[in-house]
C-alpha positions in Angstrom: 51.4 17.7 64.5 50.0 17.2 61.1 51.6 14.2 59.3 52.8 13.9 55.7 49.9 11.5 55.0 47.4 14.1 56.2 48.9 16.8 54.0 48.9 14.3 51.1 45.3 13.4 51.6 44.3 17.1 51.8 46.2 17.9 48.6 44.6 14.9 46.8 41.1 15.8 47.7 41.6 19.5 46.7 43.2 18.4 43.4 40.3 16.2 42.5 38.0 19.1 43.4 39.8 21.3 40.9 41.2 23.6 43.5 44.7 24.1 42.1 45.5 27.2 44.2 44.3 25.4 47.3 46.5 22.4 46.4 49.5 24.7 46.2 48.6 26.3 49.6 48.3 22.9 51.3 51.5 21.6 49.8 53.4 24.7 50.7 52.0 24.6 54.2 53.2 21.0 54.5 56.7 21.9 53.2 56.9 24.7 55.7 55.9 22.5 58.5 57.7 19.3 57.7 60.6 20.4 55.5 61.5 19.1 52.0 59.3 16.2 51.0 59.2 14.6 47.6 55.4 13.9 47.8 54.6 17.4 48.7 56.8 18.8 46.0 54.8 16.6 43.6 51.5 18.1 44.7 53.0 21.6 44.6 54.2 20.9 41.0 50.8 19.4 39.9 49.0 22.4 41.4 51.2 24.7 39.2 51.1 22.5 36.1 47.3 22.6 36.1 47.5 26.4 35.5 48.1 27.8 32.0 51.0 30.1 32.9 52.7 28.3 35.7 55.0 25.9 33.8 58.2 27.4 35.1 57.1 27.1 38.7 55.9 23.6 38.1 59.2 22.6 36.6 61.0 24.1 39.6 58.9 22.1 42.0 59.3 18.8 39.9 63.1 19.3 39.9 63.2 20.0 43.6 61.2 16.8 44.4 63.4 14.6 42.1 66.5 16.0 43.7 65.2 14.4 46.9 63.9 11.2 45.3 65.0 10.6 41.8 62.7 7.5 41.3 59.5 9.1 42.6 56.9 7.8 40.1 54.5 10.7 40.5 57.2 13.3 40.0 58.5 11.5 36.9 55.1 11.1 35.4 54.0 14.7 36.1 57.3 16.2 34.9 57.1 14.1 31.7 53.6 15.3 31.0 54.7 18.9 31.5 57.6 18.4 29.1 55.3 16.7 26.5 53.1 19.7 26.3 56.1 22.2 26.1 56.6 24.2 22.9 59.7 22.8 21.2 60.6 26.3 19.9 60.1 28.3 23.1 61.4 25.6 25.5 63.5 23.1 23.5 65.3 21.8 26.6 62.1 21.1 28.5 60.5 19.4 25.5 63.6 17.2 25.0 63.5 16.0 28.6 60.2 14.2 28.0 62.0 11.3 26.3 64.4 10.6 29.2 61.7 11.0 31.9 59.4 8.7 30.0 62.2 6.1 29.6 63.0 6.1 33.3 59.4 5.8 34.4 58.8 2.9 32.1 61.9 1.1 33.3 61.0 1.5 36.9 57.3 0.7 36.8 56.0 -0.2 33.3 52.6 -1.5 34.6 52.0 1.3 37.1 49.1 3.8 37.1 51.7 6.5 36.5 53.0 4.7 33.3 49.4 4.4 32.1 48.8 8.1 32.7 51.9 9.0 30.8 51.0 6.8 27.9 47.7 8.7 27.7 49.6 12.0 27.7 51.9 10.7 24.9 48.9 9.8 22.8 47.4 13.3 23.5 50.7 14.9 22.4 50.6 13.0 19.1 47.0 14.0 18.4 46.1 15.6 15.0 43.8 18.3 13.8 40.8 16.0 13.6 41.3 14.8 17.1 41.3 18.4 18.3 38.0 19.0 16.5 36.4 15.9 18.0 37.6 16.9 21.5 36.2 20.5 21.0 32.9 19.1 19.8 32.7 16.6 22.7 33.5 19.4 25.2 30.7 21.6 23.6 28.2 18.7 23.9 29.2 18.2 27.6 28.8 21.9 28.4 25.4 22.0 26.7 24.3 19.0 28.7 25.4 20.7 31.9 23.5 23.8 31.1 20.3 21.9 30.4 20.7 19.7 33.5 21.5 22.8 35.6 18.4 24.6 34.3 16.1 21.7 35.0 17.5 21.2 38.5 16.9 25.0 39.1 13.3 24.6 38.1 12.8 21.9 40.7 14.7 23.8 43.3 12.6 27.0 42.8 9.5 24.9 43.1 10.7 23.5 46.4 11.8 26.9 47.6 15.3 28.5 47.8 15.5 27.9 51.5 15.5 24.2 51.0 18.4 24.5 48.6 20.4 26.6 51.0 19.7 24.2 53.8 21.0 21.3 51.7 24.2 23.2 51.0 24.7 24.1 54.7 24.1 20.5 55.7 27.2 19.3 53.8 29.5 22.2 52.7 31.7 19.6 50.8 28.8 18.5 48.5 29.7 19.8 45.1 26.3 19.3 43.5 24.6 21.0 46.4 26.9 24.0 46.1 26.2 24.3 42.4 22.4 24.1 42.9 22.5 26.7 45.7 24.6 29.1 43.7 22.3 28.6 40.6 19.2 29.3 42.6 20.8 32.4 44.2 21.9 33.8 40.9 19.1 33.0 38.6 15.9 33.3 40.7 13.3 36.0 40.1 11.2 37.2 37.2 14.1 39.0 35.5 15.9 35.7 34.9 12.8 33.8 33.7 13.9 33.9 30.0 17.3 32.6 31.0 15.7 29.7 32.9 13.4 28.9 30.0 16.1 28.9 27.4 18.3 26.7 29.6 15.6 24.1 30.2 14.7 23.8 26.5 18.2 24.5 25.1 18.3 21.5 22.7 15.0 22.4 21.0 15.8 26.1 20.9 19.2 25.5 19.5 17.6 23.5 16.6 15.0 26.2 16.1 17.8 28.9 16.1 19.7 27.0 13.4 16.7 26.7 11.2 15.9 30.4 11.6 19.5 31.3 10.8 19.4 29.3 7.6 16.0 30.7 6.5 17.1 34.3 7.4 20.4 34.0 5.4 18.5 32.6 2.4 16.0 35.4 2.4 18.7 38.0 2.7 20.6 36.5 -0.2 17.4 36.4 -2.3 16.6 40.0 -1.5 20.1 41.0 -2.5 20.9 42.4 0.9 23.6 39.9 1.6 26.2 38.2 -0.6 27.1 34.5 -0.9 27.9 34.4 2.8 25.7 36.1 5.3 26.5 36.1 9.0 23.3 38.0 10.1 21.1 35.0 10.3 23.4 33.5 13.0 22.3 36.2 15.4 19.4 33.9 16.1 21.9 31.7 18.0 23.2 34.5 20.2 20.6 34.1 23.0 21.5 30.4 23.4 25.2 31.2 23.5 24.6 33.9 26.1 22.6 31.6 28.2 25.4 29.0 28.1 27.8 31.6 29.3 25.5 32.7 32.1 25.1 29.1 33.4 28.8 28.4 33.0 29.7 31.5 35.0 27.4 30.4 37.8 29.0 27.0 37.8 32.5 28.5 38.0 31.5 30.7 40.9 29.9 27.7 42.7 33.0 25.6 42.1 35.2 28.3 43.7 32.8 28.5 46.7 32.8 24.7 47.0 36.7 24.5 46.9 36.9 27.3 49.5 34.6 25.4 51.9 36.3 22.1 51.3 39.7 23.6 52.0 38.4 25.1 55.3 36.8 21.8 56.2 39.9 19.7 55.5 42.2 22.2 57.4 39.8 22.1 60.4 40.1 18.3 60.6 43.9 18.3 61.0 
């Protein structure tokens, strides 16, 4: 019989891998097998809370877990985070509960990892407009770096041969990097995708060139009287880079889903 610790470990690994639906399946399987457990309700709630439109289901699971163990630190922290991000107009009751949940957690374990996580969530809830802009800019730089890194790894993998990439993935189905590289080689190999690979490898330089071409084009259009004070047409030079970013991001998303599916099967097979 699979134990509570085993289900908890499986949920944790799937959660860290970003497999929110897989976390919910594992937690629900544990609840069905072992009956009501505060730890499993916590994982079920976290799996729902990570989705954009599952807040009601997450709250239901948090409340069910706290009914079993009212001082469960993970449940208190997760529920407080859910309430902190609730819209005070649409869900005033949920938003108001954040204060009490935070107070209880800090009284029970002020120096715990859960209290630290909640403090970070409280800082996030108090963020302003400029913090949002900085976060968006940082996320954009991170995504751009991933595209360029992914494209350069693809060039190496195609030089070594696609078979070697597939073999590396098959050797360890739970290796996230190998899954991404295999999916990228599978999706972007061949002459048809050569421009995508080139733009991805040299994304930084091409982005700068596109910006310069956009400025020059807009200036020429204004001088020729074709465009007014603001011209969007020059920014079309940036469109190829944006499309390449979306293409590589789509491949990463597909690879992540494949990785989570294999990890879920591997973890279930070990039980």
